N, C-alpha and C positions, 0 to 999 in steps of 0.2 A: 458510590459508583465512580469508577475511574473514567475520567474524560480524556479525549484524544485531540491532539493538535498536530496537523501536518505542516510540513515546510519543504522547500527544495524545488518546487516547480518553477517553470519558466519557459522561455522561448529558446528552442535549440534547432539547429539545422539537421536535416536527415543524415543519419549516420553518427550523430553526436550521442552524448551521454548525460544523464542526470542521476542524482542520488536523492531520493525522497526520504524524508525522516518523519517518524510519528513519535511524538513525545506524550507519554501518559502522565496524568496528574497524580497517580499513585502506583502501587506495585502491580506489575503484570505477572508476577511469579505464578499465581494461582489460576491465571487465565489460560485455558487449554490451547485454544487456537487464535492467533491474530492474523488478520487478513488485510490485503490491499485490493480494493475494487476500483473500477473506473467507469465513468459515464460520459459518452460522447454525445454531442447535441442530437436530439431526436432519437436516441437509442436507449435501451434499457441498461441499467447498471450491471456490470459483469465482474465476476471474480477474476483477478489477475494472478494473485499468488497468496498462499497461506503458509503459516509455519506453526508447528505444534510447540508445546512448552518444552519438549525435549529437543527441539531444533530440526525436526523433519519438515522439509519444504514440499510444497506442491505448486505447480505452475500450470496455467492454462496453455494450451498448445501454441497459441499465437505468440507467446513470449518465451517459450522454452529455448534455452541457449543464449538468450539475450538479457535476461533479468536474473538477479539474485536477491532473494529475501533473506534478511538476517534479523536476529533478535538478541537483545541484551537485557536479560531479566534484572541485572544489577543496576543498570541505568534506566530501566523502564522505557526502552526505545525499540522500535521496529523500523528497519530501513529497507528500502527497495532500490537497488542499484540497477539502472536501466542503460544498456549499451545498444549500439546499432539501431537507434530510434528511427521509426518510420512515420510518415504523415498519419497513418492510421492509428498510431499510438496517441494522437491528440485527444485529450479528454480531461475531465476533472478526476483526480485520483483521491480516493478516500481510504482512510484507515478504519478498521472495523473489528469488533468482537461481539460475541453473544454473551450477555450476562445471564448465566443459568440461574442465579439466585432470584432475580426479579423477572427473568424471562423476557428480556428486551434486547433489541439490537442497539449497539452503541456505535455511533459514527462520529468521525471528526468533521470539520467544516469543509474539508477538501482543499486541494492545491491544483492549480491549472498547469497542465503540461501541453505545450503547443510545439509541434514539430513542423517546421516550414522553412523553405529557402527564401 
């Protein structure tokens, strides 16, 4: 089972940018869809962006035009570039995929993003 480790979170002012990275412990070539989720305090975890193995992205409406998800199957990484950050983007961001072989959701440990002046 491929494990995931996120990095790149931090404190940023409104309007700023962050680049989140997800490093996989093994090959992601055969993983169909890789995702970024986030969870704010007291709220449910929500999908932010996803990308298929062929590079087709999908974004939730609240981040469209501000975020770009990318995937490098050779380096086994998935990145999320976030621009124009807003206080409502504050959350723990998680990298995720569904392992169809063992039928389980695989999550990283999360990285905190705080948008505040």
